PQR file of N, CA, C, O and H, with PARSE charges and radii, in Angstrom:
ATOM      1  N   MET A   1      23.577 -19.653 -46.270 -0.4000 1.5000
ATOM      2  CA  MET A   1      22.830 -21.190 -45.854 -0.0000 2.0000
ATOM      3  C   MET A   1      21.327 -21.287 -45.976  0.5500 1.7000
ATOM      4  O   MET A   1      20.642 -20.367 -45.530 -0.5500 1.4000
ATOM      5  N   ALA A   2      20.863 -22.156 -46.449 -0.4000 1.5000
ATOM      6  CA  ALA A   2      19.278 -21.924 -46.931 -0.0000 2.0000
ATOM      7  C   ALA A   2      18.674 -22.591 -44.935  0.5500 1.7000
ATOM      8  O   ALA A   2      18.943 -23.429 -44.074 -0.5500 1.4000
ATOM      9  H   ALA A   2      21.420 -22.904 -46.812  0.4000 1.0000
ATOM     10  N   GLN A   3      17.597 -21.241 -45.295 -0.4000 1.5000
ATOM     11  CA  GLN A   3      16.585 -20.831 -44.364 -0.0000 2.0000
ATOM     12  C   GLN A   3      15.535 -21.975 -43.870  0.5500 1.7000
ATOM     13  O   GLN A   3      15.012 -22.176 -44.966 -0.5500 1.4000
ATOM     14  H   GLN A   3      17.378 -20.561 -45.994  0.4000 1.0000
ATOM     15  N   LYS A   4      15.063 -22.600 -43.249 -0.4000 1.5000
ATOM     16  CA  LYS A   4      14.664 -23.287 -42.662 -0.0000 2.0000
ATOM     17  C   LYS A   4      13.413 -23.185 -42.867  0.5500 1.7000
ATOM     18  O   LYS A   4      13.031 -22.294 -42.109 -0.5500 1.4000
ATOM     19  H   LYS A   4      15.488 -22.437 -42.359  0.4000 1.0000
ATOM     20  N   TYR A   5      12.093 -23.789 -43.762 -0.4000 1.5000
ATOM     21  CA  TYR A   5      10.963 -23.275 -44.193 -0.0000 2.0000
ATOM     22  C   TYR A   5       9.676 -23.668 -42.842  0.5500 1.7000
ATOM     23  O   TYR A   5       8.655 -24.355 -42.835 -0.5500 1.4000
ATOM     24  H   TYR A   5      12.403 -24.513 -44.378  0.4000 1.0000
ATOM     25  N   THR A   6      10.066 -23.205 -42.276 -0.4000 1.5000
ATOM     26  CA  THR A   6       9.515 -23.224 -40.691 -0.0000 2.0000
ATOM     27  C   THR A   6       7.561 -23.533 -40.755  0.5500 1.7000
ATOM     28  O   THR A   6       6.797 -23.233 -41.672 -0.5500 1.4000
ATOM     29  H   THR A   6      10.895 -22.647 -42.282  0.4000 1.0000
ATOM     30  N   GLU A   7       7.257 -24.171 -39.514 -0.4000 1.5000
ATOM     31  CA  GLU A   7       5.374 -24.194 -39.392 -0.0000 2.0000
ATOM     32  C   GLU A   7       5.216 -22.689 -39.596  0.5500 1.7000
ATOM     33  O   GLU A   7       4.318 -22.390 -40.383 -0.5500 1.4000
ATOM     34  H   GLU A   7       7.877 -24.415 -38.768  0.4000 1.0000
ATOM     35  N   ALA A   8       5.837 -21.768 -39.101 -0.4000 1.5000
ATOM     36  CA  ALA A   8       5.958 -21.127 -38.736 -0.0000 2.0000
ATOM     37  C   ALA A   8       5.357 -20.017 -39.837  0.5500 1.7000
ATOM     38  O   ALA A   8       4.290 -19.410 -39.914 -0.5500 1.4000
ATOM     39  H   ALA A   8       6.567 -22.011 -38.462  0.4000 1.0000
ATOM     40  N   ARG A   9       7.102 -20.070 -41.005 -0.4000 1.5000
ATOM     41  CA  ARG A   9       6.728 -19.057 -42.310 -0.0000 2.0000
ATOM     42  C   ARG A   9       5.103 -19.790 -43.077  0.5500 1.7000
ATOM     43  O   ARG A   9       4.210 -19.028 -43.447 -0.5500 1.4000
ATOM     44  H   ARG A   9       7.970 -20.564 -40.942  0.4000 1.0000
ATOM     45  N   LYS A  10       4.969 -21.373 -43.208 -0.4000 1.5000
ATOM     46  CA  LYS A  10       3.491 -21.930 -43.746 -0.0000 2.0000
ATOM     47  C   LYS A  10       2.963 -21.259 -43.342  0.5500 1.7000
ATOM     48  O   LYS A  10       3.207 -20.172 -43.867 -0.5500 1.4000
ATOM     49  H   LYS A  10       5.694 -21.992 -42.907  0.4000 1.0000
ATOM     50  N   GLU A  11       2.161 -21.193 -42.499 -0.4000 1.5000
ATOM     51  CA  GLU A  11       1.087 -20.530 -41.575 -0.0000 2.0000
ATOM     52  C   GLU A  11       0.973 -18.606 -42.047  0.5500 1.7000
ATOM     53  O   GLU A  11      -0.067 -17.952 -42.119 -0.5500 1.4000
ATOM     54  H   GLU A  11       1.963 -22.076 -42.073  0.4000 1.0000
ATOM     55  N   GLY A  12       2.639 -18.025 -42.342 -0.4000 1.5000
ATOM     56  CA  GLY A  12       2.616 -16.949 -42.792 -0.0000 2.0000
ATOM     57  C   GLY A  12       1.897 -16.780 -44.141  0.5500 1.7000
ATOM     58  O   GLY A  12       1.103 -16.014 -44.689 -0.5500 1.4000
ATOM     59  H   GLY A  12       3.484 -18.556 -42.284  0.4000 1.0000
ATOM     60  N   ASN A  13       2.724 -18.106 -44.429 -0.4000 1.5000
ATOM     61  CA  ASN A  13       2.417 -17.820 -46.335 -0.0000 2.0000
ATOM     62  C   ASN A  13       0.784 -17.817 -47.062  0.5500 1.7000
ATOM     63  O   ASN A  13       0.158 -17.421 -48.045 -0.5500 1.4000
ATOM     64  H   ASN A  13       3.369 -18.727 -43.984  0.4000 1.0000
ATOM     65  N   LYS A  14       0.658 -18.507 -45.886 -0.4000 1.5000
ATOM     66  CA  LYS A  14      -0.861 -19.118 -45.806 -0.0000 2.0000
ATOM     67  C   LYS A  14      -1.610 -17.940 -45.551  0.5500 1.7000
ATOM     68  O   LYS A  14      -2.546 -17.774 -46.332 -0.5500 1.4000
ATOM     69  H   LYS A  14       1.166 -18.828 -45.088  0.4000 1.0000
ATOM     70  N   ARG A  15      -1.476 -17.192 -44.792 -0.4000 1.5000
ATOM     71  CA  ARG A  15      -2.013 -16.271 -44.802 -0.0000 2.0000
ATOM     72  C   ARG A  15      -2.470 -15.049 -45.122  0.5500 1.7000
ATOM     73  O   ARG A  15      -3.565 -14.524 -44.924 -0.5500 1.4000
ATOM     74  H   ARG A  15      -0.715 -17.327 -44.157  0.4000 1.0000
ATOM     75  N   TRP A  16      -0.841 -14.410 -45.987 -0.4000 1.5000
ATOM     76  CA  TRP A  16      -0.485 -13.267 -47.471 -0.0000 2.0000
ATOM     77  C   TRP A  16      -1.277 -13.649 -48.457  0.5500 1.7000
ATOM     78  O   TRP A  16      -1.915 -12.813 -49.097 -0.5500 1.4000
ATOM     79  H   TRP A  16       0.049 -14.836 -46.148  0.4000 1.0000
ATOM     80  N   ASP A  17      -1.374 -15.505 -48.823 -0.4000 1.5000
ATOM     81  CA  ASP A  17      -1.772 -15.895 -50.322 -0.0000 2.0000
ATOM     82  C   ASP A  17      -3.971 -15.609 -49.778  0.5500 1.7000
ATOM     83  O   ASP A  17      -4.899 -15.101 -50.407 -0.5500 1.4000
ATOM     84  H   ASP A  17      -0.855 -16.184 -48.302  0.4000 1.0000
ATOM     85  N   GLU A  18      -3.922 -15.989 -48.963 -0.4000 1.5000
ATOM     86  CA  GLU A  18      -4.692 -15.409 -48.905 -0.0000 2.0000
ATOM     87  C   GLU A  18      -5.957 -14.681 -48.703  0.5500 1.7000
ATOM     88  O   GLU A  18      -7.086 -14.943 -49.116 -0.5500 1.4000
ATOM     89  H   GLU A  18      -3.168 -16.401 -48.452  0.4000 1.0000
ATOM     90  N   LYS A  19      -5.443 -13.536 -47.848 -0.4000 1.5000
ATOM     91  CA  LYS A  19      -5.505 -12.090 -48.691 -0.0000 2.0000
ATOM     92  C   LYS A  19      -5.351 -11.383 -49.490  0.5500 1.7000
ATOM     93  O   LYS A  19      -5.703 -10.223 -49.705 -0.5500 1.4000
ATOM     94  H   LYS A  19      -4.525 -13.323 -47.512  0.4000 1.0000
ATOM     95  N   ASN A  20      -4.645 -12.285 -50.113 -0.4000 1.5000
ATOM     96  CA  ASN A  20      -3.752 -11.275 -50.879 -0.0000 2.0000
ATOM     97  C   ASN A  20      -4.478 -11.995 -53.259  0.5500 1.7000
ATOM     98  O   ASN A  20      -4.708 -11.599 -54.402 -0.5500 1.4000
ATOM     99  H   ASN A  20      -4.359 -13.227 -49.938  0.4000 1.0000
ATOM    100  N   LEU A  21      -4.435 -13.129 -52.389 -0.4000 1.5000
ATOM    101  CA  LEU A  21      -4.632 -13.726 -54.376 -0.0000 2.0000
ATOM    102  C   LEU A  21      -6.208 -14.577 -53.881  0.5500 1.7000
ATOM    103  O   LEU A  21      -6.794 -15.093 -52.928 -0.5500 1.4000
ATOM    104  H   LEU A  21      -4.248 -13.451 -51.461  0.4000 1.0000
ATOM    105  N   ASP A  22      -6.302 -14.277 -55.204 -0.4000 1.5000
ATOM    106  CA  ASP A  22      -7.611 -15.525 -55.789 -0.0000 2.0000
ATOM    107  C   ASP A  22      -7.348 -16.904 -56.097  0.5500 1.7000
ATOM    108  O   ASP A  22      -6.410 -17.271 -56.804 -0.5500 1.4000
ATOM    109  H   ASP A  22      -5.826 -13.858 -55.978  0.4000 1.0000
ATOM    110  N   ARG A  23      -7.949 -17.446 -55.710 -0.4000 1.5000
ATOM    111  CA  ARG A  23      -7.307 -19.612 -56.729 -0.0000 2.0000
ATOM    112  C   ARG A  23      -8.778 -19.496 -57.883  0.5500 1.7000
ATOM    113  O   ARG A  23      -9.893 -18.990 -57.758 -0.5500 1.4000
ATOM    114  H   ARG A  23      -8.711 -17.149 -55.135  0.4000 1.0000
ATOM    115  N   VAL A  24      -7.945 -20.396 -59.221 -0.4000 1.5000
ATOM    116  CA  VAL A  24      -8.683 -20.726 -59.675 -0.0000 2.0000
ATOM    117  C   VAL A  24      -8.482 -22.044 -60.358  0.5500 1.7000
ATOM    118  O   VAL A  24      -7.604 -22.053 -61.220 -0.5500 1.4000
ATOM    119  H   VAL A  24      -7.039 -20.807 -59.322  0.4000 1.0000
ATOM    120  N   SER A  25      -9.338 -23.510 -60.063 -0.4000 1.5000
ATOM    121  CA  SER A  25      -9.114 -23.908 -60.402 -0.0000 2.0000
ATOM    122  C   SER A  25      -9.192 -24.447 -61.809  0.5500 1.7000
ATOM    123  O   SER A  25     -10.215 -24.024 -62.346 -0.5500 1.4000
ATOM    124  H   SER A  25     -10.052 -23.503 -59.362  0.4000 1.0000
ATOM    125  N   LEU A  26      -8.547 -25.155 -62.530 -0.4000 1.5000
ATOM    126  CA  LEU A  26      -8.562 -25.249 -64.237 -0.0000 2.0000
ATOM    127  C   LEU A  26      -7.852 -26.477 -64.585  0.5500 1.7000
ATOM    128  O   LEU A  26      -6.846 -27.083 -64.219 -0.5500 1.4000
ATOM    129  H   LEU A  26      -7.715 -25.499 -62.094  0.4000 1.0000
ATOM    130  N   ALA A  27      -9.284 -26.655 -65.899 -0.4000 1.5000
ATOM    131  CA  ALA A  27      -9.262 -28.618 -66.280 -0.0000 2.0000
ATOM    132  C   ALA A  27      -8.911 -28.282 -67.436  0.5500 1.7000
ATOM    133  O   ALA A  27      -9.622 -27.402 -67.923 -0.5500 1.4000
ATOM    134  H   ALA A  27     -10.101 -26.162 -66.197  0.4000 1.0000
ATOM    135  N   MET A  28      -7.935 -28.712 -68.176 -0.4000 1.5000
ATOM    136  CA  MET A  28      -7.727 -28.945 -69.572 -0.0000 2.0000
ATOM    137  C   MET A  28      -7.851 -30.599 -70.244  0.5500 1.7000
ATOM    138  O   MET A  28      -8.826 -31.261 -69.886 -0.5500 1.4000
ATOM    139  H   MET A  28      -7.358 -29.426 -67.780  0.4000 1.0000
ATOM    140  N   PRO A  29      -7.383 -30.889 -70.693 -0.5600 1.5000
ATOM    141  CA  PRO A  29      -7.382 -32.349 -71.483  0.2800 2.0000
ATOM    142  C   PRO A  29      -5.736 -32.358 -71.484  0.5500 1.7000
ATOM    143  O   PRO A  29      -4.938 -31.430 -71.613 -0.5500 1.4000
ATOM    144  N   LYS A  30      -5.466 -34.297 -71.216 -0.4000 1.5000
ATOM    145  CA  LYS A  30      -4.477 -34.428 -70.561 -0.0000 2.0000
ATOM    146  C   LYS A  30      -3.153 -34.153 -71.563  0.5500 1.7000
ATOM    147  O   LYS A  30      -3.521 -34.133 -72.737 -0.5500 1.4000
ATOM    148  H   LYS A  30      -6.115 -35.051 -71.111  0.4000 1.0000
ATOM    149  N   GLY A  31      -2.054 -33.988 -71.441 -0.4000 1.5000
ATOM    150  CA  GLY A  31      -0.945 -33.368 -72.013 -0.0000 2.0000
ATOM    151  C   GLY A  31      -0.841 -31.886 -71.671  0.5500 1.7000
ATOM    152  O   GLY A  31       0.179 -31.536 -71.078 -0.5500 1.4000
ATOM    153  H   GLY A  31      -1.755 -34.004 -70.487  0.4000 1.0000
ATOM    154  N   LYS A  32      -2.015 -30.717 -72.045 -0.4000 1.5000
ATOM    155  CA  LYS A  32      -2.161 -29.434 -72.329 -0.0000 2.0000
ATOM    156  C   LYS A  32      -0.692 -28.848 -71.060  0.5500 1.7000
ATOM    157  O   LYS A  32       0.211 -28.026 -71.213 -0.5500 1.4000
ATOM    158  H   LYS A  32      -2.845 -31.001 -72.527  0.4000 1.0000
ATOM    159  N   LYS A  33      -1.127 -29.877 -69.705 -0.4000 1.5000
ATOM    160  CA  LYS A  33      -0.257 -28.934 -68.657 -0.0000 2.0000
ATOM    161  C   LYS A  33       1.356 -28.950 -68.794  0.5500 1.7000
ATOM    162  O   LYS A  33       1.985 -27.916 -68.569 -0.5500 1.4000
ATOM    163  H   LYS A  33      -1.861 -30.544 -69.581  0.4000 1.0000
ATOM    164  N   GLU A  34       1.890 -29.931 -69.100 -0.4000 1.5000
ATOM    165  CA  GLU A  34       3.355 -30.480 -69.847 -0.0000 2.0000
ATOM    166  C   GLU A  34       3.530 -29.156 -70.692  0.5500 1.7000
ATOM    167  O   GLU A  34       4.080 -28.149 -70.248 -0.5500 1.4000
ATOM    168  H   GLU A  34       1.379 -30.770 -69.282  0.4000 1.0000
ATOM    169  N   ASP A  35       2.924 -29.291 -72.139 -0.4000 1.5000
ATOM    170  CA  ASP A  35       2.935 -28.207 -73.101 -0.0000 2.0000
ATOM    171  C   ASP A  35       2.189 -25.903 -72.659  0.5500 1.7000
ATOM    172  O   ASP A  35       2.091 -24.923 -73.398 -0.5500 1.4000
ATOM    173  H   ASP A  35       2.477 -30.109 -72.500  0.4000 1.0000
ATOM    174  N   ILE A  36       1.975 -26.064 -71.569 -0.4000 1.5000
ATOM    175  CA  ILE A  36       2.310 -24.566 -70.970 -0.0000 2.0000
ATOM    176  C   ILE A  36       3.500 -25.375 -70.115  0.5500 1.7000
ATOM    177  O   ILE A  36       4.283 -25.744 -70.990 -0.5500 1.4000
ATOM    178  H   ILE A  36       2.054 -26.860 -70.969  0.4000 1.0000
ATOM    179  N   LYS A  37       3.886 -25.719 -69.122 -0.4000 1.5000
ATOM    180  CA  LYS A  37       4.620 -25.576 -68.893 -0.0000 2.0000
ATOM    181  C   LYS A  37       6.330 -25.719 -68.762  0.5500 1.7000
ATOM    182  O   LYS A  37       7.230 -25.427 -67.976 -0.5500 1.4000
ATOM    183  H   LYS A  37       3.249 -25.419 -68.411  0.4000 1.0000
ATOM    184  N   ALA A  38       6.101 -26.477 -70.296 -0.4000 1.5000
ATOM    185  CA  ALA A  38       7.115 -26.114 -71.301 -0.0000 2.0000
ATOM    186  C   ALA A  38       7.517 -24.399 -71.944  0.5500 1.7000
ATOM    187  O   ALA A  38       8.657 -24.084 -72.284 -0.5500 1.4000
ATOM    188  H   ALA A  38       5.370 -26.715 -70.935  0.4000 1.0000
ATOM    189  N   ALA A  39       6.321 -23.462 -72.001 -0.4000 1.5000
ATOM    190  CA  ALA A  39       5.904 -22.721 -72.890 -0.0000 2.0000
ATOM    191  C   ALA A  39       6.640 -21.811 -71.648  0.5500 1.7000
ATOM    192  O   ALA A  39       7.596 -21.035 -71.646 -0.5500 1.4000
ATOM    193  H   ALA A  39       5.395 -23.718 -71.725  0.4000 1.0000
ATOM    194  N   ALA A  40       5.959 -22.171 -70.880 -0.4000 1.5000
ATOM    195  CA  ALA A  40       6.456 -21.116 -69.322 -0.0000 2.0000
ATOM    196  C   ALA A  40       8.053 -20.945 -69.403  0.5500 1.7000
ATOM    197  O   ALA A  40       8.859 -20.014 -69.369 -0.5500 1.4000
ATOM    198  H   ALA A  40       5.183 -22.802 -70.882  0.4000 1.0000
ATOM    199  N   SER A  41       8.082 -22.624 -69.555 -0.4000 1.5000
ATOM    200  CA  SER A  41       9.764 -22.298 -69.289 -0.0000 2.0000
ATOM    201  C   SER A  41      10.306 -21.696 -69.708  0.5500 1.7000
ATOM    202  O   SER A  41      11.098 -20.917 -69.178 -0.5500 1.4000
ATOM    203  H   SER A  41       7.427 -23.380 -69.583  0.4000 1.0000
ATOM    204  N   ALA A  42       9.931 -21.924 -71.498 -0.4000 1.5000
ATOM    205  CA  ALA A  42      10.813 -21.297 -72.401 -0.0000 2.0000
ATOM    206  C   ALA A  42      10.764 -19.752 -72.682  0.5500 1.7000
ATOM    207  O   ALA A  42      11.180 -19.041 -73.597 -0.5500 1.4000
ATOM    208  H   ALA A  42       9.287 -22.556 -71.929  0.4000 1.0000
ATOM    209  N   ALA A  43       9.959 -19.492 -71.304 -0.4000 1.5000
ATOM    210  CA  ALA A  43      10.398 -18.329 -71.839 -0.0000 2.0000
ATOM    211  C   ALA A  43       9.931 -17.192 -70.424  0.5500 1.7000
ATOM    212  O   ALA A  43       9.438 -16.074 -70.280 -0.5500 1.4000
ATOM    213  H   ALA A  43       9.621 -20.069 -70.561  0.4000 1.0000
ATOM    214  N   GLY A  44      10.488 -18.387 -69.524 -0.4000 1.5000
ATOM    215  CA  GLY A  44      11.768 -17.760 -68.409 -0.0000 2.0000
ATOM    216  C   GLY A  44      10.692 -16.821 -67.546  0.5500 1.7000
ATOM    217  O   GLY A  44      10.806 -15.661 -67.152 -0.5500 1.4000
ATOM    218  H   GLY A  44      10.889 -19.296 -69.641  0.4000 1.0000
ATOM    219  N   VAL A  45       9.586 -17.793 -67.408 -0.4000 1.5000
ATOM    220  CA  VAL A  45       7.827 -17.430 -65.663 -0.0000 2.0000
ATOM    221  C   VAL A  45       7.041 -18.545 -65.282  0.5500 1.7000
ATOM    222  O   VAL A  45       6.077 -19.207 -65.667 -0.5500 1.4000
ATOM    223  H   VAL A  45       9.493 -18.736 -67.728  0.4000 1.0000
ATOM    224  N   SER A  46       7.556 -18.498 -64.707 -0.4000 1.5000
ATOM    225  CA  SER A  46       6.202 -19.420 -63.820 -0.0000 2.0000
ATOM    226  C   SER A  46       5.162 -20.001 -64.968  0.5500 1.7000
ATOM    227  O   SER A  46       4.948 -19.370 -66.003 -0.5500 1.4000
ATOM    228  H   SER A  46       8.339 -17.961 -64.395  0.4000 1.0000
ATOM    229  N   MET A  47       4.461 -21.432 -64.637 -0.4000 1.5000
ATOM    230  CA  MET A  47       3.400 -21.670 -65.354 -0.0000 2.0000
ATOM    231  C   MET A  47       2.247 -20.144 -65.121  0.5500 1.7000
ATOM    232  O   MET A  47       1.727 -19.457 -66.000 -0.5500 1.4000
ATOM    233  H   MET A  47       4.634 -21.945 -63.796  0.4000 1.0000
ATOM    234  N   ASN A  48       2.158 -20.025 -63.768 -0.4000 1.5000
ATOM    235  CA  ASN A  48       1.334 -18.929 -63.616 -0.0000 2.0000
ATOM    236  C   ASN A  48       1.057 -17.467 -64.330  0.5500 1.7000
ATOM    237  O   ASN A  48       0.118 -16.884 -64.872 -0.5500 1.4000
ATOM    238  H   ASN A  48       2.581 -20.583 -63.053  0.4000 1.0000
ATOM    239  N   ALA A  49       2.296 -17.253 -64.039 -0.4000 1.5000
ATOM    240  CA  ALA A  49       2.748 -16.171 -64.482 -0.0000 2.0000
ATOM    241  C   ALA A  49       1.959 -16.602 -66.203  0.5500 1.7000
ATOM    242  O   ALA A  49       0.832 -16.249 -66.549 -0.5500 1.4000
ATOM    243  H   ALA A  49       3.059 -17.727 -63.599  0.4000 1.0000
ATOM    244  N   TYR A  50       2.659 -17.192 -66.800 -0.4000 1.5000
ATOM    245  CA  TYR A  50       1.776 -17.911 -68.184 -0.0000 2.0000
ATOM    246  C   TYR A  50       1.004 -17.657 -68.791  0.5500 1.7000
ATOM    247  O   TYR A  50       0.970 -17.173 -69.922 -0.5500 1.4000
ATOM    248  H   TYR A  50       3.575 -17.478 -66.518  0.4000 1.0000
ATOM    249  N   ILE A  51      -0.232 -18.157 -67.650 -0.4000 1.5000
ATOM    250  CA  ILE A  51      -1.354 -17.979 -67.642 -0.0000 2.0000
ATOM    251  C   ILE A  51      -2.123 -17.327 -67.607  0.5500 1.7000
ATOM    252  O   ILE A  51      -3.162 -17.478 -68.249 -0.5500 1.4000
ATOM    253  H   ILE A  51      -0.204 -18.550 -66.731  0.4000 1.0000
ATOM    254  N   VAL A  52      -1.865 -16.300 -66.787 -0.4000 1.5000
ATOM    255  CA  VAL A  52      -2.694 -14.654 -66.590 -0.0000 2.0000
ATOM    256  C   VAL A  52      -2.513 -13.707 -67.458  0.5500 1.7000
ATOM    257  O   VAL A  52      -3.310 -12.882 -67.906 -0.5500 1.4000
ATOM    258  H   VAL A  52      -1.021 -16.177 -66.265  0.4000 1.0000
ATOM    259  N   ALA A  53      -0.822 -13.975 -67.777 -0.4000 1.5000
ATOM    260  CA  ALA A  53       0.068 -12.716 -69.029 -0.0000 2.0000
ATOM    261  C   ALA A  53      -1.557 -13.486 -70.770  0.5500 1.7000
ATOM    262  O   ALA A  53      -2.195 -12.757 -71.530 -0.5500 1.4000
ATOM    263  H   ALA A  53      -0.175 -14.645 -67.414  0.4000 1.0000
ATOM    264  N   ALA A  54      -1.579 -14.488 -70.719 -0.4000 1.5000
ATOM    265  CA  ALA A  54      -2.370 -15.260 -71.594 -0.0000 2.0000
ATOM    266  C   ALA A  54      -3.643 -14.351 -71.497  0.5500 1.7000
ATOM    267  O   ALA A  54      -3.841 -13.445 -72.306 -0.5500 1.4000
ATOM    268  H   ALA A  54      -1.061 -15.080 -70.102  0.4000 1.0000
ATOM    269  N   VAL A  55      -4.499 -14.641 -70.462 -0.4000 1.5000
ATOM    270  CA  VAL A  55      -5.594 -14.430 -69.503 -0.0000 2.0000
ATOM    271  C   VAL A  55      -5.592 -12.591 -70.029  0.5500 1.7000
ATOM    272  O   VAL A  55      -6.680 -12.266 -70.505 -0.5500 1.4000
ATOM    273  H   VAL A  55      -4.339 -15.378 -69.805  0.4000 1.0000
ATOM    274  N   ASP A  56      -5.047 -12.000 -70.006 -0.4000 1.5000
ATOM    275  CA  ASP A  56      -4.663 -10.330 -69.271 -0.0000 2.0000
ATOM    276  C   ASP A  56      -5.119 -10.159 -70.910  0.5500 1.7000
ATOM    277  O   ASP A  56      -6.200  -9.755 -71.340 -0.5500 1.4000
ATOM    278  H   ASP A  56      -4.164 -12.264 -69.618  0.4000 1.0000
ATOM    279  N   GLU A  57      -3.458 -10.779 -71.964 -0.4000 1.5000
ATOM    280  CA  GLU A  57      -4.357 -10.378 -73.531 -0.0000 2.0000
ATOM    281  C   GLU A  57      -5.218 -10.649 -74.451  0.5500 1.7000
ATOM    282  O   GLU A  57      -5.413 -10.090 -75.531 -0.5500 1.4000
ATOM    283  H   GLU A  57      -2.580 -11.107 -71.615  0.4000 1.0000
ATOM    284  N   LYS A  58      -5.837 -11.731 -73.865 -0.4000 1.5000
ATOM    285  CA  LYS A  58      -7.134 -12.197 -74.607 -0.0000 2.0000
ATOM    286  C   LYS A  58      -8.258 -11.767 -73.801  0.5500 1.7000
ATOM    287  O   LYS A  58      -9.317 -12.099 -74.334 -0.5500 1.4000
ATOM    288  H   LYS A  58      -5.679 -12.185 -72.988  0.4000 1.0000
ATOM    289  N   MET A  59      -8.426 -11.069 -72.570 -0.4000 1.5000
ATOM    290  CA  MET A  59      -9.126  -9.790 -71.873 -0.0000 2.0000
ATOM    291  C   MET A  59      -9.734  -8.335 -73.147  0.5500 1.7000
ATOM    292  O   MET A  59     -10.752  -7.858 -73.648 -0.5500 1.4000
ATOM    293  H   MET A  59      -7.566 -10.800 -72.137  0.4000 1.0000
ATOM    294  N   GLU A  60      -7.688  -8.138 -73.103 -0.4000 1.5000
ATOM    295  CA  GLU A  60      -7.643  -6.982 -74.000 -0.0000 2.0000
ATOM    296  C   GLU A  60      -7.858  -6.806 -74.673  0.5500 1.7000
ATOM    297  O   GLU A  60      -8.503  -5.783 -74.900 -0.5500 1.4000
ATOM    298  H   GLU A  60      -6.861  -8.526 -72.696  0.4000 1.0000
ATOM    299  N   ARG A  61      -7.244  -8.277 -76.251 -0.4000 1.5000
ATOM    300  CA  ARG A  61      -7.645  -8.333 -77.411 -0.0000 2.0000
ATOM    301  C   ARG A  61      -9.691  -7.813 -77.751  0.5500 1.7000
ATOM    302  O   ARG A  61     -10.224  -7.063 -78.568 -0.5500 1.4000
ATOM    303  H   ARG A  61      -6.720  -9.109 -76.066  0.4000 1.0000
ATOM    304  N   ASP A  62     -10.419  -9.012 -76.236 -0.4000 1.5000
ATOM    305  CA  ASP A  62     -12.138  -8.606 -76.364 -0.0000 2.0000
ATOM    306  C   ASP A  62     -12.099  -6.914 -76.019  0.5500 1.7000
ATOM    307  O   ASP A  62     -12.971  -6.534 -76.800 -0.5500 1.4000
ATOM    308  H   ASP A  62      -9.986  -9.622 -75.573  0.4000 1.0000
ATOM    309  N   GLY A  63     -11.707  -5.920 -75.456 -0.4000 1.5000
ATOM    310  CA  GLY A  63     -12.234  -5.196 -74.931 -0.0000 2.0000
ATOM    311  C   GLY A  63     -11.976  -4.566 -73.645  0.5500 1.7000
ATOM    312  O   GLY A  63     -11.839  -3.368 -73.399 -0.5500 1.4000
ATOM    313  H   GLY A  63     -10.999  -6.229 -74.822  0.4000 1.0000
ATOM    314  N   PHE A  64     -11.931  -5.569 -72.867 -0.4000 1.5000
ATOM    315  CA  PHE A  64     -11.982  -5.969 -71.200 -0.0000 2.0000
ATOM    316  C   PHE A  64     -10.397  -4.845 -70.850  0.5500 1.7000
ATOM    317  O   PHE A  64      -9.450  -4.888 -71.635 -0.5500 1.4000
ATOM    318  H   PHE A  64     -12.042  -6.542 -73.067  0.4000 1.0000
ATOM    319  N   LYS A  65     -10.368  -3.816 -69.443 -0.4000 1.5000
ATOM    320  CA  LYS A  65      -9.429  -3.500 -69.256 -0.0000 2.0000
ATOM    321  C   LYS A  65      -8.935  -4.744 -67.672  0.5500 1.7000
ATOM    322  O   LYS A  65      -9.388  -5.514 -66.825 -0.5500 1.4000
ATOM    323  H   LYS A  65     -11.137  -3.781 -68.805  0.4000 1.0000
ATOM    324  N   THR A  66      -7.611  -4.063 -68.257 -0.4000 1.5000
ATOM    325  CA  THR A  66      -7.154  -6.078 -66.951 -0.0000 2.0000
ATOM    326  C   THR A  66      -6.312  -5.191 -66.385  0.5500 1.7000
ATOM    327  O   THR A  66      -5.949  -4.130 -66.892 -0.5500 1.4000
ATOM    328  H   THR A  66      -7.243  -3.438 -68.945  0.4000 1.0000
ATOM    329  N   GLU A  67      -5.956  -5.690 -65.177 -0.4000 1.5000
ATOM    330  CA  GLU A  67      -4.544  -4.327 -64.038 -0.0000 2.0000
ATOM    331  C   GLU A  67      -3.720  -5.565 -64.379  0.5500 1.7000
ATOM    332  O   GLU A  67      -4.300  -6.609 -64.679 -0.5500 1.4000
ATOM    333  H   GLU A  67      -6.251  -6.552 -64.765  0.4000 1.0000
ATOM    334  N   PRO A  68      -1.795  -5.454 -64.330 -0.5600 1.5000
ATOM    335  CA  PRO A  68      -1.061  -5.634 -64.514  0.2800 2.0000
ATOM    336  C   PRO A  68      -1.311  -6.847 -63.935  0.5500 1.7000
ATOM    337  O   PRO A  68      -2.126  -6.926 -63.015 -0.5500 1.4000
ATOM    338  N   ALA A  69      -0.348  -8.409 -64.607 -0.4000 1.5000
ATOM    339  CA  ALA A  69      -0.639  -8.992 -63.526 -0.0000 2.0000
ATOM    340  C   ALA A  69       1.305  -8.920 -62.641  0.5500 1.7000
ATOM    341  O   ALA A  69       2.225  -8.295 -63.169 -0.5500 1.4000
ATOM    342  H   ALA A  69       0.313  -8.344 -65.354  0.4000 1.0000
ATOM    343  N   THR A  70       1.463  -9.748 -61.232 -0.4000 1.5000
ATOM    344  CA  THR A  70       2.580  -8.966 -60.756 -0.0000 2.0000
ATOM    345  C   THR A  70       2.565 -10.548 -59.830  0.5500 1.7000
ATOM    346  O   THR A  70       1.493 -11.033 -59.470 -0.5500 1.4000
ATOM    347  H   THR A  70       0.716 -10.256 -60.802  0.4000 1.0000
ATOM    348  N   GLU A  71       3.558 -11.048 -59.608 -0.4000 1.5000
ATOM    349  CA  GLU A  71       3.844 -12.123 -59.365 -0.0000 2.0000
ATOM    350  C   GLU A  71       5.187 -12.044 -58.517  0.5500 1.7000
ATOM    351  O   GLU A  71       5.726 -13.076 -58.116 -0.5500 1.4000
ATOM    352  H   GLU A  71       4.429 -10.653 -59.900  0.4000 1.0000
TER
END
């Protein structure tokens, strides 16, 4: 049986996110989001994981050290 997503659980998740995650707002041309979503799905990962991995790869190519992404 599935557990209910209670207000207490929602609040706990929000506190964890605030403590452990940075948020970035990203703007892109119309339609690009769906392209990324499809590519991420084909790769078997979330759109967030796909974007973070792409940024990490670009940073490494440009000579910046990155910590491995975990999701």
